[in-house]
C-alpha positions as CSV (number, residue, x, y, z in Angstrom):
1,X,0.0,0.0,0.0
2,X,2.9,2.4,0.9
3,X,4.5,1.6,-2.5
4,X,1.2,2.4,-4.3
5,X,0.8,5.6,-2.4
6,X,4.4,6.7,-3.3
7,X,3.7,5.9,-7.0
8,X,0.5,7.9,-6.9
9,X,2.3,10.8,-5.2
10,X,5.0,10.7,-7.9
11,X,2.5,10.8,-10.7
12,X,0.3,13.5,-9.2
13,X,2.1,15.2,-6.2
14,X,-0.3,18.2,-5.9
15,X,-3.5,16.1,-5.8
16,X,-2.2,13.2,-3.6
17,X,-0.4,15.7,-1.3
18,X,-3.6,17.6,-0.8
19,X,-5.6,14.5,0.0
20,X,-3.1,13.4,2.6
21,X,-3.1,16.9,4.1
22,X,-6.9,17.1,4.4
23,X,-7.0,13.7,6.1
24,X,-4.3,14.7,8.6
25,X,-5.9,18.1,9.3
26,X,-9.3,16.6,10.1
27,X,-7.6,14.4,12.7
28,X,-5.7,17.3,14.1
29,X,-8.8,19.4,14.5
30,X,-10.6,16.7,16.4
31,X,-7.6,16.2,18.7
32,X,-7.3,20.0,19.3
33,X,-11.1,20.3,19.9
34,X,-10.7,17.8,22.8
35,X,-7.6,19.6,24.1
36,X,-9.4,23.0,24.0
37,X,-12.5,21.5,25.8
38,X,-10.3,20.2,28.6
39,X,-7.7,23.0,29.0
40,X,-9.7,26.3,28.3
41,X,-6.3,27.7,27.1
42,X,-6.1,30.7,24.8
43,X,-2.9,29.2,23.3
44,X,-4.8,25.9,22.5
45,X,-7.7,28.0,21.1
46,X,-5.3,29.8,18.8
47,X,-3.9,26.5,17.5
48,X,-7.4,25.1,17.1
49,X,-8.6,28.1,15.1
50,X,-5.5,27.8,12.9
51,X,-6.2,24.2,12.2
52,X,-9.9,24.7,11.8
53,X,-9.2,27.2,9.0
54,X,-6.8,24.7,7.6
55,X,-9.6,22.3,6.8
56,X,-11.5,24.8,4.7
57,X,-8.3,26.0,3.0
58,X,-7.0,22.5,2.2
59,X,-10.4,21.5,0.8
60,X,-10.3,24.6,-1.3
61,X,-6.8,23.8,-2.4
62,X,-7.9,20.3,-3.4
63,X,-10.8,21.6,-5.4
64,X,-8.6,24.3,-7.0
65,X,-6.0,21.7,-8.1
66,X,-8.7,19.4,-9.6
67,X,-10.2,22.4,-11.5
68,X,-6.8,23.7,-12.6
69,X,-6.0,20.3,-14.1
70,X,-9.0,20.4,-16.5
71,X,-7.8,20.7,-20.1
72,X,-8.4,23.8,-22.1
73,X,-11.8,24.2,-23.7
74,X,-13.6,26.5,-26.0
75,X,-14.2,29.1,-23.3
76,X,-10.8,28.8,-21.6
77,X,-8.2,28.4,-24.4
78,X,-5.3,28.8,-21.9
79,X,-6.6,26.2,-19.5
80,X,-7.9,26.7,-16.0
81,X,-4.7,27.2,-14.1
82,X,-5.5,30.7,-12.8
83,X,-8.1,29.2,-10.5
84,X,-5.1,28.4,-8.2
85,X,-4.3,32.1,-7.9
86,X,-7.9,32.8,-6.9
87,X,-7.8,29.9,-4.4
88,X,-4.6,31.3,-2.9
89,X,-6.1,34.8,-2.6
90,X,-9.1,33.3,-0.7
91,X,-6.7,31.4,1.5
92,X,-5.0,34.7,2.4
93,X,-8.4,36.3,3.3
94,X,-9.3,33.3,5.5
95,X,-6.0,33.5,7.3
96,X,-6.4,37.3,7.9
97,X,-9.9,36.7,9.3
98,X,-8.6,33.9,11.6
99,X,-5.8,36.1,12.8
100,X,-8.2,39.0,13.5
101,X,-10.4,36.7,15.6
102,X,-7.4,35.5,17.6
103,X,-6.2,39.1,18.1
104,X,-9.5,40.0,19.7
105,X,-9.7,36.8,21.8
106,X,-6.1,37.3,23.0
107,X,-6.8,40.8,24.2
108,X,-9.9,39.6,26.0
109,X,-7.9,36.9,27.7
110,X,-5.2,39.4,28.7
111,X,-7.9,41.4,30.5
112,X,-9.7,38.4,31.9
113,X,-7.3,35.4,32.2
114,X,-8.6,31.9,32.5
115,X,-6.8,29.1,34.4
116,X,-5.8,26.0,32.4
117,X,-6.8,22.5,33.4
118,X,-6.1,18.8,32.5
119,X,-2.5,19.7,31.6
120,X,-1.2,16.1,31.1
121,X,-3.9,15.0,28.6
122,X,-3.7,18.4,26.8
123,X,0.1,17.9,26.4
124,X,-0.4,14.4,25.0
125,X,-2.9,15.7,22.5
126,X,-0.8,18.7,21.5
127,X,2.3,16.4,21.2
128,X,0.3,14.2,18.7
129,X,-0.6,17.4,16.8
130,X,3.0,18.4,16.5
131,X,3.9,15.0,15.0
132,X,1.0,15.2,12.5
133,X,2.0,18.8,11.6
134,X,5.5,17.5,10.8
135,X,4.0,14.9,8.4
136,X,1.8,17.6,6.7
137,X,4.7,20.0,6.4
138,X,6.9,17.4,4.7
139,X,4.2,16.2,2.3
140,X,3.3,19.8,1.4
141,X,6.8,20.9,0.7
142,X,7.5,17.8,-1.4
143,X,4.2,18.4,-3.3
144,X,5.0,22.0,-3.9
145,X,8.6,21.2,-5.1
146,X,7.5,18.5,-7.5
147,X,4.4,20.1,-8.9
148,X,5.1,23.8,-8.9
149,X,1.5,24.4,-8.0
150,X,0.7,27.8,-6.5
151,X,-2.2,26.3,-4.5
152,X,0.1,23.7,-2.9
153,X,2.8,26.3,-2.4
154,X,0.3,28.6,-0.6
155,X,-0.8,25.6,1.5
156,X,2.9,24.7,2.3
157,X,3.6,28.3,3.3
158,X,1.0,28.5,6.0
159,X,1.6,24.8,7.1
160,X,5.3,25.6,7.5
161,X,4.3,27.7,10.6
162,X,1.9,25.1,12.0
163,X,4.6,22.9,13.5
164,X,6.2,25.9,15.3
165,X,2.7,27.0,16.5
166,X,1.8,23.6,17.9
167,X,5.2,23.2,19.5
168,X,4.8,26.7,21.0
169,X,1.4,25.8,22.5
170,X,2.9,22.6,23.9
171,X,5.6,24.6,25.6
172,X,3.1,27.1,27.0
173,X,0.9,24.3,28.5
174,X,4.0,22.5,29.9
175,X,5.2,25.7,31.6
176,X,1.7,26.3,33.1
177,X,1.7,22.7,34.4
178,X,5.0,23.1,36.2
179,X,4.2,26.6,37.5
180,X,6.6,28.6,35.4
181,X,3.9,30.5,33.5
182,X,2.3,33.8,34.1
183,X,-1.3,34.9,33.3
184,X,-0.2,36.8,30.2
185,X,1.9,34.1,28.6
186,X,-1.1,32.1,27.4
187,X,-2.8,35.0,25.5
188,X,0.6,36.2,24.4
189,X,1.1,32.9,22.6
190,X,-2.3,33.5,20.8
191,X,-1.1,37.0,19.7
192,X,2.1,35.4,18.2
193,X,0.0,32.9,16.3
194,X,-2.2,35.7,15.0
195,X,0.9,37.5,13.8
196,X,2.2,34.4,12.1
197,X,-1.1,33.9,10.3
198,X,-1.1,37.5,9.1
199,X,2.5,37.1,7.8
200,X,1.6,33.9,5.9
201,X,-1.5,35.6,4.5
202,X,0.6,38.5,3.2
203,X,3.1,36.2,1.4
204,X,0.3,34.0,-0.1
205,X,-1.5,37.1,-1.3
206,X,1.6,38.4,-3.0
207,X,2.1,35.1,-4.8
208,X,-1.6,35.1,-5.8
209,X,-1.5,38.6,-7.3
210,X,1.7,37.6,-9.2
211,X,-0.1,34.8,-11.0
212,X,-3.4,36.7,-11.6
213,X,-1.5,39.7,-12.9
214,X,0.7,37.6,-15.2
215,X,3.9,38.6,-13.5
216,X,7.1,37.4,-15.2
217,X,8.8,34.2,-13.9
218,X,11.7,34.7,-11.5
219,X,14.9,36.2,-13.0
220,X,16.9,33.0,-12.8
221,X,14.2,30.9,-14.6
222,X,13.7,33.6,-17.3
223,X,17.5,33.8,-17.8
224,X,17.7,30.1,-18.3
225,X,14.8,30.2,-20.8
226,X,16.6,32.9,-22.8
227,X,19.9,31.0,-22.7
228,X,18.2,27.9,-24.1
229,X,16.7,29.9,-26.9
230,X,20.0,31.5,-27.8
231,X,21.9,28.2,-27.6
232,X,20.5,26.9,-30.9
233,X,23.1,27.5,-33.7
234,X,20.4,28.7,-36.2
235,X,18.8,31.2,-33.8
236,X,20.1,34.6,-35.0
237,X,18.2,36.6,-32.4
238,X,15.1,36.7,-30.2
239,X,12.9,39.3,-28.8
240,X,9.5,39.9,-27.0
241,X,10.3,37.0,-24.6
242,X,7.2,36.7,-22.3
243,X,6.9,34.3,-19.4
244,X,4.4,33.7,-16.7
245,X,2.8,30.9,-14.7
246,X,-0.8,29.6,-14.8
247,X,-1.4,26.9,-12.2
248,X,1.4,24.4,-12.6
249,X,2.1,25.4,-16.2
250,X,4.8,27.8,-17.4
251,X,3.5,30.0,-20.3
252,X,6.4,31.0,-22.6
253,X,6.2,33.0,-25.8
254,X,8.8,34.8,-27.9
255,X,9.8,35.9,-31.4
256,X,12.9,34.1,-32.8
257,X,14.9,35.3,-35.8
258,X,16.3,32.9,-38.3
259,X,18.0,33.3,-41.8
260,X,15.4,34.7,-44.2
261,X,16.5,32.3,-46.9
262,X,15.4,29.2,-44.9
263,X,12.4,27.4,-46.2
264,X,9.3,27.3,-44.1
265,X,9.8,23.7,-43.3
266,X,13.5,24.3,-42.3
267,X,12.5,27.3,-40.1
268,X,9.7,25.2,-38.5
269,X,12.3,22.5,-37.8
270,X,14.5,25.0,-36.0
271,X,11.5,26.2,-33.9
272,X,10.6,22.6,-33.1
273,X,14.2,21.9,-31.8
274,X,14.1,25.0,-29.6
275,X,10.7,24.0,-28.3
276,X,12.0,20.5,-27.5
277,X,15.1,22.0,-25.7
278,X,12.8,24.1,-23.5
279,X,10.4,21.2,-22.8
280,X,13.3,19.0,-21.7
281,X,14.0,21.4,-18.9
282,X,10.5,22.8,-18.3
283,X,8.4,19.8,-19.2
284,X,5.0,21.3,-18.1
285,X,5.4,24.5,-20.2
286,X,3.2,25.8,-23.0
287,X,5.4,27.4,-25.6
288,X,4.5,29.8,-28.5
289,X,7.2,30.7,-31.0
290,X,6.8,33.3,-33.7
291,X,9.5,33.2,-36.4
292,X,10.9,36.3,-38.0
293,X,13.5,36.7,-40.8
294,X,16.8,37.8,-39.4
295,X,16.8,41.6,-38.8
296,X,13.0,42.0,-39.0
297,X,11.7,42.7,-35.5
298,X,9.0,45.2,-36.3
299,X,5.7,43.8,-35.2
300,X,2.7,44.7,-33.0
301,X,4.3,43.3,-29.9
302,X,7.8,44.6,-30.2
303,X,7.2,48.2,-29.1
304,X,5.8,46.9,-25.7
305,X,8.6,44.6,-24.8
306,X,12.3,44.7,-24.1
307,X,14.3,42.7,-26.6
308,X,16.7,40.0,-25.8
309,X,19.4,42.5,-26.8
310,X,18.7,44.7,-23.8
311,X,19.0,41.7,-21.5
312,X,22.1,40.1,-22.9
313,X,23.8,43.2,-24.3
314,X,23.6,41.9,-27.8
315,X,20.7,40.9,-30.0
316,X,21.7,39.0,-33.1
317,X,24.7,37.0,-32.0
318,X,24.4,33.5,-30.4
């Protein structure tokens, strides 16, 4: 069974990772609900609210991934990948809302502290939550790394803080049990969790806007794409290089110059070889190549874009 699960994860890391995450988070929420009922701790409450929001967010991520994998159709010629950007933006909003609730609750507990109870059982439950959080964090980071999915990356970003949050709550409960705590330490932990949720929401929102606004790929990836284009011996120049990401798919388009005397078939063969070189390194890319005769770069797109010359200090040499 483990072997089959590993194979499924290898074939579809985003989907399988999300399914594992949702399952683990449901277990964590049940465990934390019991711990909250027993302890009456603001720190446990903050961890519970964080995990409760995780269920909705992870289910949303799962649905977004399924939707983004739908093939292009007549109404969505570029596919459905941008749904991941929308999903990530909603995740950010949920996290901000959860953080705001914790902020209000923590201030209330600072003014009216409540004593904890059932420390030992609460510690056992929170310790179990820490272990499950480690599993989720590992699965999410592997899924994000292998799939390139923004939805999974957003999930991985806010889950990366969960282990620290759960461990922090564990420490607060432990300190209260041994008598090393103060009335303000419990709500202070809730305030810290609220801050971590707000920080994660900010970074997720930035990534979401980058996709929805078709921001260029990171400089190192873009530079590698340009280098691969220029590496073909029959590429005499390139311009209007445009890159972005939609879901898990890189969208790459550019104009490439070849000798004007080449036949259409020969020029098409050059473009095909450049396309294959790009797909070898960026296998999930969608590539659009426009061919120009050498020296002819005047078209409707050129005046809006920087040419490859401005990026590499020369245009027509390869």
